[in-house]
mmJSON file of the N, C-alpha and C atoms, coordinates in Angstrom:
{"data_MODEL":{"atom_site":{
"group_PDB":["ATOM","ATOM","ATOM","ATOM","ATOM","ATOM","ATOM","ATOM","ATOM","ATOM","ATOM","ATOM","ATOM","ATOM","ATOM","ATOM","ATOM","ATOM","ATOM","ATOM","ATOM","ATOM","ATOM","ATOM","ATOM","ATOM","ATOM","ATOM","ATOM","ATOM","ATOM","ATOM","ATOM","ATOM","ATOM","ATOM","ATOM","ATOM","ATOM","ATOM","ATOM","ATOM","ATOM","ATOM","ATOM","ATOM","ATOM","ATOM","ATOM","ATOM","ATOM","ATOM","ATOM","ATOM","ATOM","ATOM","ATOM","ATOM","ATOM","ATOM","ATOM","ATOM","ATOM","ATOM","ATOM","ATOM","ATOM","ATOM","ATOM","ATOM","ATOM","ATOM","ATOM","ATOM","ATOM","ATOM","ATOM","ATOM","ATOM","ATOM","ATOM","ATOM","ATOM","ATOM","ATOM","ATOM","ATOM","ATOM","ATOM","ATOM","ATOM","ATOM","ATOM","ATOM","ATOM","ATOM","ATOM","ATOM","ATOM","ATOM","ATOM","ATOM","ATOM","ATOM","ATOM","ATOM","ATOM","ATOM","ATOM","ATOM","ATOM","ATOM","ATOM","ATOM","ATOM","ATOM","ATOM","ATOM","ATOM","ATOM","ATOM","ATOM","ATOM","ATOM","ATOM","ATOM","ATOM","ATOM","ATOM","ATOM","ATOM","ATOM","ATOM","ATOM","ATOM","ATOM","ATOM","ATOM","ATOM","ATOM","ATOM","ATOM","ATOM","ATOM","ATOM","ATOM","ATOM","ATOM","ATOM","ATOM","ATOM","ATOM","ATOM","ATOM","ATOM","ATOM","ATOM","ATOM","ATOM","ATOM","ATOM","ATOM","ATOM","ATOM","ATOM","ATOM","ATOM","ATOM","ATOM","ATOM","ATOM","ATOM","ATOM","ATOM","ATOM","ATOM","ATOM","ATOM","ATOM","ATOM","ATOM","ATOM","ATOM","ATOM","ATOM","ATOM","ATOM","ATOM","ATOM","ATOM","ATOM","ATOM","ATOM","ATOM","ATOM","ATOM","ATOM","ATOM","ATOM","ATOM","ATOM","ATOM","ATOM","ATOM","ATOM","ATOM","ATOM","ATOM","ATOM","ATOM","ATOM","ATOM","ATOM","ATOM","ATOM","ATOM","ATOM","ATOM","ATOM","ATOM","ATOM","ATOM","ATOM","ATOM","ATOM","ATOM","ATOM","ATOM"],
"id":[1,2,3,4,5,6,7,8,9,10,11,12,13,14,15,16,17,18,19,20,21,22,23,24,25,26,27,28,29,30,31,32,33,34,35,36,37,38,39,40,41,42,43,44,45,46,47,48,49,50,51,52,53,54,55,56,57,58,59,60,61,62,63,64,65,66,67,68,69,70,71,72,73,74,75,76,77,78,79,80,81,82,83,84,85,86,87,88,89,90,91,92,93,94,95,96,97,98,99,100,101,102,103,104,105,106,107,108,109,110,111,112,113,114,115,116,117,118,119,120,121,122,123,124,125,126,127,128,129,130,131,132,133,134,135,136,137,138,139,140,141,142,143,144,145,146,147,148,149,150,151,152,153,154,155,156,157,158,159,160,161,162,163,164,165,166,167,168,169,170,171,172,173,174,175,176,177,178,179,180,181,182,183,184,185,186,187,188,189,190,191,192,193,194,195,196,197,198,199,200,201,202,203,204,205,206,207,208,209,210,211,212,213,214,215,216,217,218,219,220,221,222,223,224,225,226,227,228],
"type_symbol":["N","C","C","N","C","C","N","C","C","N","C","C","N","C","C","N","C","C","N","C","C","N","C","C","N","C","C","N","C","C","N","C","C","N","C","C","N","C","C","N","C","C","N","C","C","N","C","C","N","C","C","N","C","C","N","C","C","N","C","C","N","C","C","N","C","C","N","C","C","N","C","C","N","C","C","N","C","C","N","C","C","N","C","C","N","C","C","N","C","C","N","C","C","N","C","C","N","C","C","N","C","C","N","C","C","N","C","C","N","C","C","N","C","C","N","C","C","N","C","C","N","C","C","N","C","C","N","C","C","N","C","C","N","C","C","N","C","C","N","C","C","N","C","C","N","C","C","N","C","C","N","C","C","N","C","C","N","C","C","N","C","C","N","C","C","N","C","C","N","C","C","N","C","C","N","C","C","N","C","C","N","C","C","N","C","C","N","C","C","N","C","C","N","C","C","N","C","C","N","C","C","N","C","C","N","C","C","N","C","C","N","C","C","N","C","C","N","C","C","N","C","C","N","C","C","N","C","C"],
"label_atom_id":["N","CA","C","N","CA","C","N","CA","C","N","CA","C","N","CA","C","N","CA","C","N","CA","C","N","CA","C","N","CA","C","N","CA","C","N","CA","C","N","CA","C","N","CA","C","N","CA","C","N","CA","C","N","CA","C","N","CA","C","N","CA","C","N","CA","C","N","CA","C","N","CA","C","N","CA","C","N","CA","C","N","CA","C","N","CA","C","N","CA","C","N","CA","C","N","CA","C","N","CA","C","N","CA","C","N","CA","C","N","CA","C","N","CA","C","N","CA","C","N","CA","C","N","CA","C","N","CA","C","N","CA","C","N","CA","C","N","CA","C","N","CA","C","N","CA","C","N","CA","C","N","CA","C","N","CA","C","N","CA","C","N","CA","C","N","CA","C","N","CA","C","N","CA","C","N","CA","C","N","CA","C","N","CA","C","N","CA","C","N","CA","C","N","CA","C","N","CA","C","N","CA","C","N","CA","C","N","CA","C","N","CA","C","N","CA","C","N","CA","C","N","CA","C","N","CA","C","N","CA","C","N","CA","C","N","CA","C","N","CA","C","N","CA","C","N","CA","C","N","CA","C","N","CA","C","N","CA","C","N","CA","C","N","CA","C"],
"label_alt_id":[null,null,null,null,null,null,null,null,null,null,null,null,null,null,null,null,null,null,null,null,null,null,null,null,null,null,null,null,null,null,null,null,null,null,null,null,null,null,null,null,null,null,null,null,null,null,null,null,null,null,null,null,null,null,null,null,null,null,null,null,null,null,null,null,null,null,null,null,null,null,null,null,null,null,null,null,null,null,null,null,null,null,null,null,null,null,null,null,null,null,null,null,null,null,null,null,null,null,null,null,null,null,null,null,null,null,null,null,null,null,null,null,null,null,null,null,null,null,null,null,null,null,null,null,null,null,null,null,null,null,null,null,null,null,null,null,null,null,null,null,null,null,null,null,null,null,null,null,null,null,null,null,null,null,null,null,null,null,null,null,null,null,null,null,null,null,null,null,null,null,null,null,null,null,null,null,null,null,null,null,null,null,null,null,null,null,null,null,null,null,null,null,null,null,null,null,null,null,null,null,null,null,null,null,null,null,null,null,null,null,null,null,null,null,null,null,null,null,null,null,null,null,null,null,null,null,null,null],
"label_comp_id":["UNK","UNK","UNK","UNK","UNK","UNK","UNK","UNK","UNK","UNK","UNK","UNK","UNK","UNK","UNK","UNK","UNK","UNK","UNK","UNK","UNK","UNK","UNK","UNK","UNK","UNK","UNK","UNK","UNK","UNK","UNK","UNK","UNK","UNK","UNK","UNK","UNK","UNK","UNK","UNK","UNK","UNK","UNK","UNK","UNK","UNK","UNK","UNK","UNK","UNK","UNK","UNK","UNK","UNK","UNK","UNK","UNK","UNK","UNK","UNK","UNK","UNK","UNK","UNK","UNK","UNK","UNK","UNK","UNK","UNK","UNK","UNK","UNK","UNK","UNK","UNK","UNK","UNK","UNK","UNK","UNK","UNK","UNK","UNK","UNK","UNK","UNK","UNK","UNK","UNK","UNK","UNK","UNK","UNK","UNK","UNK","UNK","UNK","UNK","UNK","UNK","UNK","UNK","UNK","UNK","UNK","UNK","UNK","UNK","UNK","UNK","UNK","UNK","UNK","UNK","UNK","UNK","UNK","UNK","UNK","UNK","UNK","UNK","UNK","UNK","UNK","UNK","UNK","UNK","UNK","UNK","UNK","UNK","UNK","UNK","UNK","UNK","UNK","UNK","UNK","UNK","UNK","UNK","UNK","UNK","UNK","UNK","UNK","UNK","UNK","UNK","UNK","UNK","UNK","UNK","UNK","UNK","UNK","UNK","UNK","UNK","UNK","UNK","UNK","UNK","UNK","UNK","UNK","UNK","UNK","UNK","UNK","UNK","UNK","UNK","UNK","UNK","UNK","UNK","UNK","UNK","UNK","UNK","UNK","UNK","UNK","UNK","UNK","UNK","UNK","UNK","UNK","UNK","UNK","UNK","UNK","UNK","UNK","UNK","UNK","UNK","UNK","UNK","UNK","UNK","UNK","UNK","UNK","UNK","UNK","UNK","UNK","UNK","UNK","UNK","UNK","UNK","UNK","UNK","UNK","UNK","UNK","UNK","UNK","UNK","UNK","UNK","UNK"],
"label_asym_id":["A","A","A","A","A","A","A","A","A","A","A","A","A","A","A","A","A","A","A","A","A","A","A","A","A","A","A","A","A","A","A","A","A","A","A","A","A","A","A","A","A","A","A","A","A","A","A","A","A","A","A","A","A","A","A","A","A","A","A","A","A","A","A","A","A","A","A","A","A","A","A","A","A","A","A","A","A","A","A","A","A","A","A","A","A","A","A","A","A","A","A","A","A","A","A","A","A","A","A","A","A","A","A","A","A","A","A","A","A","A","A","A","A","A","A","A","A","A","A","A","A","A","A","A","A","A","A","A","A","A","A","A","A","A","A","A","A","A","A","A","A","A","A","A","A","A","A","A","A","A","A","A","A","A","A","A","A","A","A","A","A","A","A","A","A","A","A","A","A","A","A","A","A","A","A","A","A","A","A","A","A","A","A","A","A","A","A","A","A","A","A","A","A","A","A","A","A","A","A","A","A","A","A","A","A","A","A","A","A","A","A","A","A","A","A","A","A","A","A","A","A","A","A","A","A","A","A","A"],
"label_entity_id":["1","1","1","1","1","1","1","1","1","1","1","1","1","1","1","1","1","1","1","1","1","1","1","1","1","1","1","1","1","1","1","1","1","1","1","1","1","1","1","1","1","1","1","1","1","1","1","1","1","1","1","1","1","1","1","1","1","1","1","1","1","1","1","1","1","1","1","1","1","1","1","1","1","1","1","1","1","1","1","1","1","1","1","1","1","1","1","1","1","1","1","1","1","1","1","1","1","1","1","1","1","1","1","1","1","1","1","1","1","1","1","1","1","1","1","1","1","1","1","1","1","1","1","1","1","1","1","1","1","1","1","1","1","1","1","1","1","1","1","1","1","1","1","1","1","1","1","1","1","1","1","1","1","1","1","1","1","1","1","1","1","1","1","1","1","1","1","1","1","1","1","1","1","1","1","1","1","1","1","1","1","1","1","1","1","1","1","1","1","1","1","1","1","1","1","1","1","1","1","1","1","1","1","1","1","1","1","1","1","1","1","1","1","1","1","1","1","1","1","1","1","1","1","1","1","1","1","1"],
"label_seq_id":[1,1,1,2,2,2,3,3,3,4,4,4,5,5,5,6,6,6,7,7,7,8,8,8,9,9,9,10,10,10,11,11,11,12,12,12,13,13,13,14,14,14,15,15,15,16,16,16,17,17,17,18,18,18,19,19,19,20,20,20,21,21,21,22,22,22,23,23,23,24,24,24,25,25,25,26,26,26,27,27,27,28,28,28,29,29,29,30,30,30,31,31,31,32,32,32,33,33,33,34,34,34,35,35,35,36,36,36,37,37,37,38,38,38,39,39,39,40,40,40,41,41,41,42,42,42,43,43,43,44,44,44,45,45,45,46,46,46,47,47,47,48,48,48,49,49,49,50,50,50,51,51,51,52,52,52,53,53,53,54,54,54,55,55,55,56,56,56,57,57,57,58,58,58,59,59,59,60,60,60,61,61,61,62,62,62,63,63,63,64,64,64,65,65,65,66,66,66,67,67,67,68,68,68,69,69,69,70,70,70,71,71,71,72,72,72,73,73,73,74,74,74,75,75,75,76,76,76],
"pdbx_PDB_ins_code":[null,null,null,null,null,null,null,null,null,null,null,null,null,null,null,null,null,null,null,null,null,null,null,null,null,null,null,null,null,null,null,null,null,null,null,null,null,null,null,null,null,null,null,null,null,null,null,null,null,null,null,null,null,null,null,null,null,null,null,null,null,null,null,null,null,null,null,null,null,null,null,null,null,null,null,null,null,null,null,null,null,null,null,null,null,null,null,null,null,null,null,null,null,null,null,null,null,null,null,null,null,null,null,null,null,null,null,null,null,null,null,null,null,null,null,null,null,null,null,null,null,null,null,null,null,null,null,null,null,null,null,null,null,null,null,null,null,null,null,null,null,null,null,null,null,null,null,null,null,null,null,null,null,null,null,null,null,null,null,null,null,null,null,null,null,null,null,null,null,null,null,null,null,null,null,null,null,null,null,null,null,null,null,null,null,null,null,null,null,null,null,null,null,null,null,null,null,null,null,null,null,null,null,null,null,null,null,null,null,null,null,null,null,null,null,null,null,null,null,null,null,null,null,null,null,null,null,null],
"Cartn_x":[1.08,0.201,0.856,0.475,1.65,1.006,1.468,1.323,0.022,-0.259,-1.588,-2.688,-2.6,-4.216,-4.094,-2.942,-3.315,-3.673,-2.918,-3.847,-4.944,-5.61,-6.905,-7.649,-6.886,-7.816,-7.828,-6.947,-6.746,-7.857,-7.88,-8.769,-10.734,-10.747,-11.959,-11.993,-11.07,-11.539,-11.611,-10.752,-11.119,-12.481,-12.757,-14.29,-14.985,-14.905,-16.316,-16.107,-15.108,-14.481,-15.066,-15.604,-15.662,-17.206,-17.802,-19.165,-19.984,-20.016,-20.888,-21.128,-20.029,-20.318,-20.845,-20.46,-20.862,-22.499,-22.6,-24.142,-25.227,-24.604,-24.984,-25.034,-24.135,-23.934,-25.215,-25.255,-26.198,-27.81,-27.995,-28.703,-29.758,-28.346,-28.679,-29.089,-28.263,-28.758,-29.943,-30.56,-32.058,-32.544,-32.386,-33.443,-33.472,-32.474,-32.116,-32.759,-32.561,-33.598,-34.607,-35.683,-36.994,-37.704,-36.424,-36.71,-37.387,-35.744,-36.062,-37.167,-37.577,-38.571,-40.095,-40.195,-41.323,-41.539,-40.313,-40.016,-40.09,-38.767,-38.864,-37.661,-37.408,-35.981,-35.171,-34.484,-33.505,-32.677,-31.153,-29.804,-29.445,-29.763,-29.215,-27.719,-27.643,-26.311,-25.18,-25.349,-24.175,-24.026,-24.608,-24.24,-23.37,-23.234,-22.762,-21.477,-20.862,-19.209,-18.152,-18.906,-17.542,-17.183,-18.176,-17.865,-16.919,-16.678,-15.518,-14.262,-13.825,-12.564,-12.463,-13.646,-13.779,-13.349,-14.357,-14.467,-13.074,-12.488,-10.936,-9.915,-10.033,-8.746,-9.31,-10.791,-11.059,-10.369,-10.863,-10.394,-8.594,-7.734,-6.461,-5.903,-6.862,-6.259,-6.75,-7.607,-8.371,-7.266,-7.005,-5.971,-4.588,-4.218,-3.166,-3.195,-3.687,-4.292,-4.039,-4.643,-4.262,-3.242,-2.198,-0.763,0.213,-0.092,0.539,0.432,-1.026,-1.337,-0.453,-0.218,0.496,1.873,2.748,3.925,4.28,2.911,3.143,2.733,2.334,2.382,3.998,3.733,5.27,5.02,6.325,6.302,7.515,6.887,7.577,7.448],
"Cartn_y":[-0.963,0.305,1.543,2.373,3.305,4.299,5.279,6.746,7.045,7.429,8.52,7.419,6.257,4.979,5.151,5.331,5.0,6.06,6.932,8.145,8.672,7.765,7.965,7.253,5.788,5.096,6.209,6.283,6.881,8.337,8.856,9.938,9.625,8.22,7.733,6.849,6.618,6.278,6.96,7.813,9.016,9.523,9.795,10.761,9.989,8.597,7.723,7.778,7.51,7.636,9.14,9.886,11.568,11.136,11.167,11.559,10.622,9.409,8.297,8.751,8.616,8.852,10.36,11.337,13.138,12.497,11.962,11.94,11.172,10.644,9.563,10.378,11.071,12.099,13.019,13.662,14.617,14.278,13.123,12.251,12.007,11.524,11.324,12.864,13.291,15.273,15.663,15.051,15.841,14.852,13.543,12.656,13.42,13.243,14.296,15.717,16.041,17.491,17.32,16.684,15.93,15.804,14.63,14.2,15.27,16.312,17.311,17.976,18.413,19.825,18.999,17.992,16.918,16.35,16.829,16.958,15.359,14.747,13.266,12.899,12.254,12.031,10.561,11.565,10.418,11.092,10.325,10.471,10.323,10.507,10.182,10.548,11.789,12.381,11.78,10.654,10.247,8.872,8.639,7.585,8.378,9.381,10.375,10.234,10.266,10.686,9.75,8.411,7.4,8.0,8.099,8.643,9.98,10.272,11.666,11.866,9.993,10.261,9.36,8.706,8.119,9.317,10.318,11.611,12.232,12.336,12.953,11.853,10.824,9.829,10.146,9.942,10.033,11.225,12.107,13.782,13.847,13.027,12.9,12.329,11.249,10.229,11.033,11.647,12.092,13.624,14.142,15.21,14.671,13.409,12.532,12.126,11.603,11.634,12.952,13.737,14.752,15.672,15.286,15.946,14.596,13.408,11.962,12.336,13.03,13.274,14.342,15.396,16.546,16.25,15.072,14.974,13.903,13.314,11.894,12.456,13.876,13.957,14.705,14.564,15.06,16.798,16.58,18.023,18.276,18.788,18.855,20.486],
"Cartn_z":[0.226,0.129,0.086,-1.117,-0.61,-0.066,0.354,1.354,1.244,-0.106,-0.526,-0.376,-0.561,-0.023,1.555,1.82,3.547,4.211,3.784,4.391,4.075,2.559,2.656,3.543,3.786,4.812,5.881,6.793,7.602,7.86,7.14,6.93,7.054,6.458,6.256,7.807,8.432,9.647,10.627,10.611,11.379,11.193,10.15,9.793,10.285,9.973,10.912,12.322,12.998,14.24,14.863,14.474,14.479,14.021,13.389,12.841,13.441,13.708,14.532,15.845,16.62,18.0,18.212,17.21,17.295,17.484,16.49,16.019,17.238,17.962,18.77,19.728,20.038,21.525,21.381,19.988,19.516,19.862,19.728,19.895,21.432,22.174,23.686,24.304,23.736,24.442,24.24,22.561,22.605,23.558,23.313,24.777,25.703,26.221,27.969,27.539,26.677,26.87,26.927,26.266,25.837,27.439,28.161,28.893,29.925,30.323,30.898,30.789,29.895,29.484,29.792,29.754,30.244,31.855,32.562,33.681,34.566,33.609,33.592,34.099,34.836,35.35,34.688,33.278,32.378,32.242,32.694,32.512,31.396,29.786,29.011,28.521,29.012,28.863,29.29,30.281,30.887,30.138,29.201,27.934,26.869,26.607,25.46,26.254,27.557,27.968,27.788,27.71,27.014,25.8,24.632,23.361,23.061,23.971,23.54,23.349,24.132,23.871,22.271,22.217,20.613,19.822,19.921,18.739,18.961,20.077,20.066,19.077,19.764,18.83,16.797,16.823,15.789,14.905,15.858,15.515,14.663,15.905,15.077,14.708,14.634,13.145,11.876,11.778,10.616,10.664,11.301,10.84,10.746,11.476,10.864,9.407,8.657,7.445,6.398,6.874,5.633,5.923,7.453,7.311,6.203,6.598,5.709,4.376,3.861,2.502,1.861,2.905,2.59,1.959,3.022,2.928,1.558,1.17,0.483,-0.89,-1.219,-2.45,-3.18,-4.416,-5.122,-5.32,-5.006,-5.349,-6.765,-7.993,-9.391,-9.762],
"occupancy":[1.0,1.0,1.0,1.0,1.0,1.0,1.0,1.0,1.0,1.0,1.0,1.0,1.0,1.0,1.0,1.0,1.0,1.0,1.0,1.0,1.0,1.0,1.0,1.0,1.0,1.0,1.0,1.0,1.0,1.0,1.0,1.0,1.0,1.0,1.0,1.0,1.0,1.0,1.0,1.0,1.0,1.0,1.0,1.0,1.0,1.0,1.0,1.0,1.0,1.0,1.0,1.0,1.0,1.0,1.0,1.0,1.0,1.0,1.0,1.0,1.0,1.0,1.0,1.0,1.0,1.0,1.0,1.0,1.0,1.0,1.0,1.0,1.0,1.0,1.0,1.0,1.0,1.0,1.0,1.0,1.0,1.0,1.0,1.0,1.0,1.0,1.0,1.0,1.0,1.0,1.0,1.0,1.0,1.0,1.0,1.0,1.0,1.0,1.0,1.0,1.0,1.0,1.0,1.0,1.0,1.0,1.0,1.0,1.0,1.0,1.0,1.0,1.0,1.0,1.0,1.0,1.0,1.0,1.0,1.0,1.0,1.0,1.0,1.0,1.0,1.0,1.0,1.0,1.0,1.0,1.0,1.0,1.0,1.0,1.0,1.0,1.0,1.0,1.0,1.0,1.0,1.0,1.0,1.0,1.0,1.0,1.0,1.0,1.0,1.0,1.0,1.0,1.0,1.0,1.0,1.0,1.0,1.0,1.0,1.0,1.0,1.0,1.0,1.0,1.0,1.0,1.0,1.0,1.0,1.0,1.0,1.0,1.0,1.0,1.0,1.0,1.0,1.0,1.0,1.0,1.0,1.0,1.0,1.0,1.0,1.0,1.0,1.0,1.0,1.0,1.0,1.0,1.0,1.0,1.0,1.0,1.0,1.0,1.0,1.0,1.0,1.0,1.0,1.0,1.0,1.0,1.0,1.0,1.0,1.0,1.0,1.0,1.0,1.0,1.0,1.0,1.0,1.0,1.0,1.0,1.0,1.0,1.0,1.0,1.0,1.0,1.0,1.0],
"B_iso_or_equiv":[0.0,0.0,0.0,0.0,0.0,0.0,0.0,0.0,0.0,0.0,0.0,0.0,0.0,0.0,0.0,0.0,0.0,0.0,0.0,0.0,0.0,0.0,0.0,0.0,0.0,0.0,0.0,0.0,0.0,0.0,0.0,0.0,0.0,0.0,0.0,0.0,0.0,0.0,0.0,0.0,0.0,0.0,0.0,0.0,0.0,0.0,0.0,0.0,0.0,0.0,0.0,0.0,0.0,0.0,0.0,0.0,0.0,0.0,0.0,0.0,0.0,0.0,0.0,0.0,0.0,0.0,0.0,0.0,0.0,0.0,0.0,0.0,0.0,0.0,0.0,0.0,0.0,0.0,0.0,0.0,0.0,0.0,0.0,0.0,0.0,0.0,0.0,0.0,0.0,0.0,0.0,0.0,0.0,0.0,0.0,0.0,0.0,0.0,0.0,0.0,0.0,0.0,0.0,0.0,0.0,0.0,0.0,0.0,0.0,0.0,0.0,0.0,0.0,0.0,0.0,0.0,0.0,0.0,0.0,0.0,0.0,0.0,0.0,0.0,0.0,0.0,0.0,0.0,0.0,0.0,0.0,0.0,0.0,0.0,0.0,0.0,0.0,0.0,0.0,0.0,0.0,0.0,0.0,0.0,0.0,0.0,0.0,0.0,0.0,0.0,0.0,0.0,0.0,0.0,0.0,0.0,0.0,0.0,0.0,0.0,0.0,0.0,0.0,0.0,0.0,0.0,0.0,0.0,0.0,0.0,0.0,0.0,0.0,0.0,0.0,0.0,0.0,0.0,0.0,0.0,0.0,0.0,0.0,0.0,0.0,0.0,0.0,0.0,0.0,0.0,0.0,0.0,0.0,0.0,0.0,0.0,0.0,0.0,0.0,0.0,0.0,0.0,0.0,0.0,0.0,0.0,0.0,0.0,0.0,0.0,0.0,0.0,0.0,0.0,0.0,0.0,0.0,0.0,0.0,0.0,0.0,0.0,0.0,0.0,0.0,0.0,0.0,0.0],
"pdbx_formal_charge":[null,null,null,null,null,null,null,null,null,null,null,null,null,null,null,null,null,null,null,null,null,null,null,null,null,null,null,null,null,null,null,null,null,null,null,null,null,null,null,null,null,null,null,null,null,null,null,null,null,null,null,null,null,null,null,null,null,null,null,null,null,null,null,null,null,null,null,null,null,null,null,null,null,null,null,null,null,null,null,null,null,null,null,null,null,null,null,null,null,null,null,null,null,null,null,null,null,null,null,null,null,null,null,null,null,null,null,null,null,null,null,null,null,null,null,null,null,null,null,null,null,null,null,null,null,null,null,null,null,null,null,null,null,null,null,null,null,null,null,null,null,null,null,null,null,null,null,null,null,null,null,null,null,null,null,null,null,null,null,null,null,null,null,null,null,null,null,null,null,null,null,null,null,null,null,null,null,null,null,null,null,null,null,null,null,null,null,null,null,null,null,null,null,null,null,null,null,null,null,null,null,null,null,null,null,null,null,null,null,null,null,null,null,null,null,null,null,null,null,null,null,null,null,null,null,null,null,null],
"auth_seq_id":[1,1,1,2,2,2,3,3,3,4,4,4,5,5,5,6,6,6,7,7,7,8,8,8,9,9,9,10,10,10,11,11,11,12,12,12,13,13,13,14,14,14,15,15,15,16,16,16,17,17,17,18,18,18,19,19,19,20,20,20,21,21,21,22,22,22,23,23,23,24,24,24,25,25,25,26,26,26,27,27,27,28,28,28,29,29,29,30,30,30,31,31,31,32,32,32,33,33,33,34,34,34,35,35,35,36,36,36,37,37,37,38,38,38,39,39,39,40,40,40,41,41,41,42,42,42,43,43,43,44,44,44,45,45,45,46,46,46,47,47,47,48,48,48,49,49,49,50,50,50,51,51,51,52,52,52,53,53,53,54,54,54,55,55,55,56,56,56,57,57,57,58,58,58,59,59,59,60,60,60,61,61,61,62,62,62,63,63,63,64,64,64,65,65,65,66,66,66,67,67,67,68,68,68,69,69,69,70,70,70,71,71,71,72,72,72,73,73,73,74,74,74,75,75,75,76,76,76],
"auth_comp_id":["UNK","UNK","UNK","UNK","UNK","UNK","UNK","UNK","UNK","UNK","UNK","UNK","UNK","UNK","UNK","UNK","UNK","UNK","UNK","UNK","UNK","UNK","UNK","UNK","UNK","UNK","UNK","UNK","UNK","UNK","UNK","UNK","UNK","UNK","UNK","UNK","UNK","UNK","UNK","UNK","UNK","UNK","UNK","UNK","UNK","UNK","UNK","UNK","UNK","UNK","UNK","UNK","UNK","UNK","UNK","UNK","UNK","UNK","UNK","UNK","UNK","UNK","UNK","UNK","UNK","UNK","UNK","UNK","UNK","UNK","UNK","UNK","UNK","UNK","UNK","UNK","UNK","UNK","UNK","UNK","UNK","UNK","UNK","UNK","UNK","UNK","UNK","UNK","UNK","UNK","UNK","UNK","UNK","UNK","UNK","UNK","UNK","UNK","UNK","UNK","UNK","UNK","UNK","UNK","UNK","UNK","UNK","UNK","UNK","UNK","UNK","UNK","UNK","UNK","UNK","UNK","UNK","UNK","UNK","UNK","UNK","UNK","UNK","UNK","UNK","UNK","UNK","UNK","UNK","UNK","UNK","UNK","UNK","UNK","UNK","UNK","UNK","UNK","UNK","UNK","UNK","UNK","UNK","UNK","UNK","UNK","UNK","UNK","UNK","UNK","UNK","UNK","UNK","UNK","UNK","UNK","UNK","UNK","UNK","UNK","UNK","UNK","UNK","UNK","UNK","UNK","UNK","UNK","UNK","UNK","UNK","UNK","UNK","UNK","UNK","UNK","UNK","UNK","UNK","UNK","UNK","UNK","UNK","UNK","UNK","UNK","UNK","UNK","UNK","UNK","UNK","UNK","UNK","UNK","UNK","UNK","UNK","UNK","UNK","UNK","UNK","UNK","UNK","UNK","UNK","UNK","UNK","UNK","UNK","UNK","UNK","UNK","UNK","UNK","UNK","UNK","UNK","UNK","UNK","UNK","UNK","UNK","UNK","UNK","UNK","UNK","UNK","UNK"],
"auth_asym_id":["A","A","A","A","A","A","A","A","A","A","A","A","A","A","A","A","A","A","A","A","A","A","A","A","A","A","A","A","A","A","A","A","A","A","A","A","A","A","A","A","A","A","A","A","A","A","A","A","A","A","A","A","A","A","A","A","A","A","A","A","A","A","A","A","A","A","A","A","A","A","A","A","A","A","A","A","A","A","A","A","A","A","A","A","A","A","A","A","A","A","A","A","A","A","A","A","A","A","A","A","A","A","A","A","A","A","A","A","A","A","A","A","A","A","A","A","A","A","A","A","A","A","A","A","A","A","A","A","A","A","A","A","A","A","A","A","A","A","A","A","A","A","A","A","A","A","A","A","A","A","A","A","A","A","A","A","A","A","A","A","A","A","A","A","A","A","A","A","A","A","A","A","A","A","A","A","A","A","A","A","A","A","A","A","A","A","A","A","A","A","A","A","A","A","A","A","A","A","A","A","A","A","A","A","A","A","A","A","A","A","A","A","A","A","A","A","A","A","A","A","A","A","A","A","A","A","A","A"],
"auth_atom_id":["N","CA","C","N","CA","C","N","CA","C","N","CA","C","N","CA","C","N","CA","C","N","CA","C","N","CA","C","N","CA","C","N","CA","C","N","CA","C","N","CA","C","N","CA","C","N","CA","C","N","CA","C","N","CA","C","N","CA","C","N","CA","C","N","CA","C","N","CA","C","N","CA","C","N","CA","C","N","CA","C","N","CA","C","N","CA","C","N","CA","C","N","CA","C","N","CA","C","N","CA","C","N","CA","C","N","CA","C","N","CA","C","N","CA","C","N","CA","C","N","CA","C","N","CA","C","N","CA","C","N","CA","C","N","CA","C","N","CA","C","N","CA","C","N","CA","C","N","CA","C","N","CA","C","N","CA","C","N","CA","C","N","CA","C","N","CA","C","N","CA","C","N","CA","C","N","CA","C","N","CA","C","N","CA","C","N","CA","C","N","CA","C","N","CA","C","N","CA","C","N","CA","C","N","CA","C","N","CA","C","N","CA","C","N","CA","C","N","CA","C","N","CA","C","N","CA","C","N","CA","C","N","CA","C","N","CA","C","N","CA","C","N","CA","C","N","CA","C","N","CA","C","N","CA","C","N","CA","C","N","CA","C","N","CA","C"],
"pdbx_PDB_model_num":[1,1,1,1,1,1,1,1,1,1,1,1,1,1,1,1,1,1,1,1,1,1,1,1,1,1,1,1,1,1,1,1,1,1,1,1,1,1,1,1,1,1,1,1,1,1,1,1,1,1,1,1,1,1,1,1,1,1,1,1,1,1,1,1,1,1,1,1,1,1,1,1,1,1,1,1,1,1,1,1,1,1,1,1,1,1,1,1,1,1,1,1,1,1,1,1,1,1,1,1,1,1,1,1,1,1,1,1,1,1,1,1,1,1,1,1,1,1,1,1,1,1,1,1,1,1,1,1,1,1,1,1,1,1,1,1,1,1,1,1,1,1,1,1,1,1,1,1,1,1,1,1,1,1,1,1,1,1,1,1,1,1,1,1,1,1,1,1,1,1,1,1,1,1,1,1,1,1,1,1,1,1,1,1,1,1,1,1,1,1,1,1,1,1,1,1,1,1,1,1,1,1,1,1,1,1,1,1,1,1,1,1,1,1,1,1,1,1,1,1,1,1,1,1,1,1,1,1]
}}}
């Protein structure tokens, strides 16, 4: 596998590691807000806390993919 293909795969993996947990976090926050608005006790937000490190690692991987791709391009 060459550098450009590896960088592309790093970016793709990082993007999914950011987007999927972020969408789940937003969904859980909306559920918590609706439960709060209806005066119900539902702590859905605590399920979103473990997703934050996955999102951070995904952002780092996504950024690293962009950097590796920049170094891998030919300079002619």
